[in-house]
C-alpha positions as CSV (number, residue, x, y, z in Angstrom):
1,M,4.3,11.8,17.0
2,A,1.5,12.7,14.8
3,D,4.9,14.0,12.0
4,Q,6.0,10.0,12.6
5,I,2.6,8.9,11.3
6,Q,2.5,11.2,8.6
7,E,5.5,10.0,7.3
8,A,4.2,6.1,7.4
9,L,1.7,7.1,5.4
10,D,3.1,9.3,3.2
11,Y,4.8,6.3,2.7
12,Y,3.1,3.2,2.4
13,N,0.3,5.7,0.7
14,N,4.0,6.2,-1.8
15,K,4.0,1.9,-2.0
16,A,0.2,0.9,-2.7
17,K,0.6,3.5,-6.1
18,E,4.3,2.2,-7.4
19,I,2.2,-1.3,-7.0
20,L,-0.9,-0.2,-8.7
21,N,1.3,1.4,-11.2
22,I,2.7,-2.3,-11.5
23,V,-0.1,-3.9,-12.3
24,N,-2.0,-1.1,-14.4
25,S,1.0,-0.9,-17.1
26,S,1.9,-4.9,-17.7
27,S,-0.6,-6.8,-19.9
28,N,1.3,-9.6,-19.0
29,L,0.9,-10.8,-15.6
30,K,0.9,-14.0,-14.2
31,P,-1.5,-15.0,-11.8
32,D,1.0,-15.9,-9.4
33,Q,2.1,-11.8,-9.5
34,I,-1.3,-11.1,-9.6
35,I,-1.9,-12.7,-6.1
36,H,1.2,-11.5,-4.7
37,Y,0.8,-8.0,-5.7
38,G,-2.6,-8.7,-4.4
39,E,-1.2,-9.4,-1.3
40,E,1.2,-6.9,-0.9
41,M,-1.7,-4.3,-1.4
42,A,-4.0,-6.5,1.6
43,I,-1.2,-5.4,4.0
44,I,-0.3,-1.9,3.0
45,E,-4.0,-1.1,2.9
46,Y,-4.1,-3.0,7.2
47,K,-1.7,-0.9,7.8
48,I,-2.6,2.7,6.2
49,T,-5.6,2.2,8.4
50,A,-3.9,0.8,11.6
51,L,-1.4,4.5,10.7
52,E,-5.0,6.6,9.7
53,V,-7.3,5.1,13.5
54,A,-3.4,6.2,15.2
55,K,-3.4,10.0,13.6
56,E,-7.6,10.2,14.6
57,N,-6.6,9.6,18.3
């Protein structure tokens, strides 16, 4: 079970890095795009937090 949690954590951490790279490398994002990426990051961060709690227990 711990391996599956770690795999999921790795996956979501990579997704978060991808989004950050997109946002940081783009100089012409529209407000709607920034909001969209922010919402995606919020969801990913929530999942990462939940997985970290599950991993500790």
